[in-house]
C-alpha positions, 0 to 999 in steps of 0.5 A: 499500500502506498500513501500519497500527500496531497494538498487540498484547498480551503473548503468554503463554508457552505460545504462544511455545514453541507457536511454536518448534515452527512453526519446523520448515519455517520459514525465519529471518532476523536483521538484525543491526548492529555499529553500529546503523546500517541494514545496508549492503543498505538504504542504496540504493534497491531496486526490488521483485520481481515477484510471480512472483519472489518467494518469498511474493507476498501474504503474511499478515504479523503484526507482533510488538513485544516488550520482549525483542526484540533476546534474542528474536530472537537466541535464534531466529536464533542471532545472539548478544547481544554487547557491540557487536552484536545483532540488530535484528529478525528475520522468519520466514516460511512459504511454504506458508502464506504467512505471514510474521511481523516481530519487533522491539523496542518502540524501532525504526526504520521502515528495520528494520521495512521491512528485516524485511517485505521479507523476506516477500516475497522471502526471504533477499535478502541472505544 
């Protein structure tokens, strides 16, 4: 599997509003940290689930890099931004459409991108 980095244009406000409409029927997840380190679930190696056990075997993945990534993920997941904690990234997916969107702030780590990408395949694997 190869990964391609893509710089996406800014999303107009009306598309953001439209996106909230699509959250009905979608699953949401946000991964937060109080130490700015990867979640405990990411500190060990894992074996990917077989296709038959995945939530979406081969999702169409969108990757959104947002300057307000922490706040955006806080709004859609309900995980608040506080002085000691904030969502580092988030993912939401639609099983029926086989689509998944990963959202991060501009400055992030590969571990957060990988963690959210895992949600695209395995759903809420640590919740």
